[in-house]
N, C-alpha and C positions, 0 to 999 in steps of 0.2 A: 541487744544493748547498743550495737553500732547504729541501728536505725534510730533509736531514741536520741543518741548523742548527735547524730546528723541533724535531727529535727531541732534540738536545742541550739546547735551551731548556726543553723539557718535562721532561727528566730533571733539569735544574738546579732547576726549580720544585718538582719532587717531593722532591728532596733537602732544599730549604729548608723545605718543608711538614713533612717528617718531623722535621727539626731543631726547628722551632717547636713541633710537637706534643710532642716529647720534653721540651723545656724546660718547656712548660706542665704536662705531667704531673708532671714532677719538682717544679715549683714548687708545685702543688696539694698534694702530699703531703710535701714537705720543709720543714723548719723555716726554711730560708733565705728562703722567700716570706712568712713571718709578719711582719705589720706591727709596728713598734716604737713607733708613735705614732698618734694620731687627733685630729681636731678635733670638738668637741662644742659646738653652739650651743643654748642653752637658752631657754625661754620665761620663766624666772624671773629676777627681779633678785636681786642677790647678798644682799640683806638679808632675803629671805623665808624662812619656815621650810622649805619644800620645797628651796630652794637649800642650806640648811644640811645637810639630810639627804644630798642628792646630792653636795655638796662633800666630806663625810666619806667617802662611799663611793668617790669618785674618788681621794681621797688614799690610801686603803687599797689600791685597785686598782693604783695606780702602784707601791706598795711590794711588793705580792704578785706582780705580773707583770713589772715593769720596763718596761711600756708607758707612754709619756708622753701625757697627755691635756691638750690645749689647750682649756680651757673658756672660753666666752664667754657671759656672762650677759646676753643680748640683751633680755629682757623680752617682753611680749606681741606686739610687732611683729616677732618673729624671722622669721616666714615671709615677711614683706614683703622681708626682706633675703636670704632663701634664694632666692626666685624668680629674681632676675637671675643668680645663680650657675649655675642650671640651663642657661643659654645659654652661659655662658663655660666651663663644665666645672669651675670651681674651687669645687666644692660642699663643705660640711662633711660629715664622715663620719657624724655622728649629730645628729639634732634631736629636740625633743620639743614637743608641743602637744596640744590636744584633737582628737578624731577629726574633728569637723566642719570644723576648719581645715586639718588635714593632708590630708584627702581631696582637696579641689579643687587644692591646691598640688602634691602629690606622687603620690597614688594614681590620681586620675582621669586625669591625662595620662600614666600609665604610667611614672612616674619613681621609684617606690618599690620597694625590694628585698623579695623574698619572705623573711619571717622565720619561716616554718613550721619550719625546722630548729632554731631557738632553742627553740621550744615542745616539740619532740620530744626535747630533751635536759634533763637536770637543771640547775637553777641551780647556780652554782659552790659546791662543797662539799656538795652534797646528793645523794641517791640517787633520789628520785622525780622523774619527768619534770615539767617546768614545767606542761605541759598538764593534769596531774592534780592540781594544787594549787588549782584553782578558776578559774584564769585563762581556761580554754577557755570557760567559761560565758558570758562577755561578748563573745566574738569573733564569735558568730553574727550579731549585729546590725550588724556592720561592713559597709558597702557594698562590694561587689566592684569591683575596678578593671577597666576594660575589657580589660586584658591578662590577666585571669584570676587575678591575685594576690589571694588572700583575706586572708592574714595579713600585711598591710603595716604593722602597728604592734603593739607589745607594751605593753599598759597597765600602769602602775605605780600609778595612782590611779583610783578610781571615784567619780563624782559622780552623785547622783540627786536627783529632785525629787518632793515630795509635800506634803501638808497638815501644817502644824505647829500645835500648840496647847499651852497650859499645862496639864499634867496635874494640877497642884495646884489648878486652878480647878474648883470643884464644878459649875459650869454647863457645863463643856466635856467632850466626849468625841469619840472618833473616829467620824465619820459613815460608815456602811457604804454608804449609797445617797445619791444626789443629793437625794432628798426629805428624808432625815435632815439633810443640810446646810442645806437651806432652812428646815426647822422650827427648827433651832438659831438660824439667822440671824433668823427672825421673833421668837423668844423674846428674843434679845439686843436687838433693836430696841425691844421693849416696855420694856426696862430702860434704854433710851437708851444702849446700848453698841454700838460698831461691831462688825460681824461679821468683815469681811475687810480686812486691811491689804495694800497693794501700792504699790510705788514706780512711779508711772505713767510716769516718764521712761525706764524700762527696757523696751524693746520685747519682749525675750524673756520677761521676767517676766510681762508681761500676756498674751502669746500662749500661755503654758503652759495657761491655762484653756481656750482654744479647742482646742489640740492634744489635750489629754487627753479633752475632751468629744467631739470628732469621732470618736476611736477607740473610746471607750466606747460610743458610740451605733452607729457603723457597723462596728466591728470594727477590729482592729489592721491598719494599712496603708492605711486609708481616707484619712488626711491625706496620706500619701505619693502616693497615686494622684492626688489633686487637684493637688499641687505638680508632679508629673511630666507631667501632661497639658498639652502645649504649646498646645493650642487654648484653654485656660482653662475648657473645659466641665466639668472635674472639680469645679469649685466649685459646680456646680448640684446636686451629690449631696444627697439629703434629709438625710443625717447632718450635713452642713456647715450647712445652714440651721437645723436643730434645735439644733445646738450654739451657733450664733450667737444664737438666740432665748434660750437659757438664760443666755448671757453678758449679753444685754440685760436680762434679768430681774434679775440682780445689780445692774445700774446703776439700773434703774427703781425697784426696791424700796428703794434707798438702803442696800444691804448693804455697800457699799465705804466704807472709812474716809474721812471728810471731808478734802478737800484732796489726795486721791490723784492727781488729774489735773494738779496743779501742783507736786507734790513733787519733790524732788531726792534721789536715792539717796545714802545709806541712811536717809533720814529716817523713812519709814514702817515699815521693818523694826525700827528701833530703838524706835519707838512701840509696835509689837506686843510687843516684849520688856518694855516698861514697862507692859504690861497695858492698853493703849488699844484693842486689838482682839482678837477671839477666835481667828481663823485667819489664816494666811498660807501661800500656795502658794510654796514656795521650796526652795532646794537644801540638800544635806547639809553645806554650809559654814556654814549659818545659825547654829548654836549657837556656833561659834568667833567669828563676826563680831559677834554681839549679846550675848555673855555679860556684858560689862561694863555693859550697859544694862538688864539684867534686874532685875526687882523681887526682893526677898528671898523665897527659897523657890520661885522660878520653876522649873518642871520642863518643859523643852522636850521634847515628844514628837512623833514622826513617825507619820503615818497615810497609807496608800496612798490615792490619789485614788479617790473613791467610784464605785461602779457606777451605771448609769442603768437604771431599770426598763424592760424590753423591749429594751434595747440588745444588740448582738451582740458587743461587746468583752468580753474576759476580764480577769482580774486581772494586767495587765502593768504594769511599773514603768519609768519613764524612766531611761535610763542615758546618761551622757556619759563617755567614756573619755579619760584623759589619759595619754600615754605616748610611747614611743620610735618613731622611724621612721628608716630608713637610706636615703638617696637611692641610686638605682640606679647613679649615676655615682661613688659614693664610692670613693676609691682605697684606703682602709683599712677596708673593710667587715668584714673578719675581726676586726679589733681592736674595731670598734664592736659587733659581736655578742658578743664576749667581755665587754665592759663591761655590756651589757644583762643577760647571764646572771649577772654578778657582782652587779649592783644588785638583781636580782629574788630573790636568796636571802633567806630569812625573816629572818635576823639583821640584814640591812641594810635591807630594805624595811619592817621594823617601824617604822622611824623616821618613815615617812609617817603612821602612826597615833599614835605616841608623841610626836613632836615637832611635826608639822604638823597634827595633830588631824583627819586625813581618812581615808577608807576605802581599802583596797588590794583588789586582786582575789583575794588569797589567802585561802582558808578558814581557814588556821591562824594568821592574824594577827587578834588581837582588835580590835574596834571601839573607838575612843576614846570617852570619856564623852560621852553625848548622842546617839551614833550607833548604839547597839545595835539600836534599832528599825529603822533604815534597813538595816543589815546583814541582819537577820532577814528583812525584806521582800524584799530582793534575792535571798537564797538560797532563798526559797520561792515566788517568782513568776517569770514569764518576763520577761527584760529587753526593752525596746523602745527603738529609737532616737528620741531627742528631735527633733521636727520633721523626721521622716524624709523624705529626698528633697530637702531644701532645702540651700541654701548660704548663708553669711553675706550675700553680695551680694543674693541673691534675697529674703531676709528684709527687708533694709534698703530695697530698692527696690519690693517688691511687697506682701509680707504685712503688715509692721508699719504702713506708712502707711494701708492700707485698714482694718486691724483696729483701730487705735487710735481711729479715728473712731467705731467701734462701742463700744469700751471707755470712751470719754469721753462717751458719750451723744449724739453728733452725728449718728448714723444708726441705723437698725434692722437687723434680720437681712437683709431684702431689699436694703437699701442696701449693706450690707457685701458681699453676694454680687456685686452689680453692680459695685461699686468694685474688688474684688479681681480679677474677671475682666478688667476693662478694663486694669488695671495689668499683669496677667499677660501679656495679649496684646501690650501695648506693649513689655514687657521682652523677650519672645521675638523680636519683630520687630527690636528694637535689637541683639539678639545675632546676627542674621543667620541 
């Protein structure tokens, strides 16, 4: 009796399995399974230029597809609000932010959907695959998630960091090497002019100097090796100490603008635009942020970070990507992917350049005024991840506290190495 009951039960399970499989197959291919709505949580606030571009695209998307989009302009803390939903399962279908913030929240824990299929298809209304428009160039620097998903975000804006100077200033030119930069700084000092402006209260802005120098000296990936080495020993690499010594030279020689160590952003970048300093290491957003403070005839020009004689690093350029990510638990992932493909079309994504004055990853979208040099550099050099291997938490608890002692002249290269190793080991221990 038990044997016959078992057979009947097995047969019933098989029938249910077949039915579920049939329904799933039918759902994947049939229009009945297509989502008619999605929820999109954005890092922008509603009054920002990027929000205006995206809002317009969403409105057109709703008209063209009949899919309703519930947009919530959450602002920069959007991922702090996404994190709890990953436990409850009530996740938004689409989010956007920078790659360094999306990675620890969604990609690293394996909670991001693979978007390689979006890349393999044309953007809405186009014939060329999205991957062939230039977007693919920047995805190689994305960290792979532990579950093997490589394309966990689709970028719609590209940010980069390099040296900026006034091209209309006869005393200024792009330095090809570190020695060129030091020579220009020495000449400006003789004229009682500040060489380098920097807002000292911005940890990332100050750390870009170390990040670039370490990789120019030791080769691309050297900084990442130091950050990823849980023993802290990676900070003993000769390239790190050499880079720290060069940063100390900037401080000791008085090449940094007076008051940088007590300034509040954006005080010093505005002073740079006002002609109070020769160079500033800053992002591609700089011309838009400082335009109204610039002196008459000011010509903001971008230069790649200089090479270091004898260094192993090549001409790589910092890249920070800003774009879309779909949580793996999203209930309307199909609609989210459709919206991504819609926004990424040239006629809509051009708004990031024309309205928001920023760069896009597409080769066929012209750079906004002031960013042609950045676009040319990005298209002719290898992109590199900014502060590769780090997380915002690691930077705030380990790198920035140790490094700013060096940058503010409170320790030397040896002191920095000792400090960062100690903080690194304490951080790893606290992480368990």
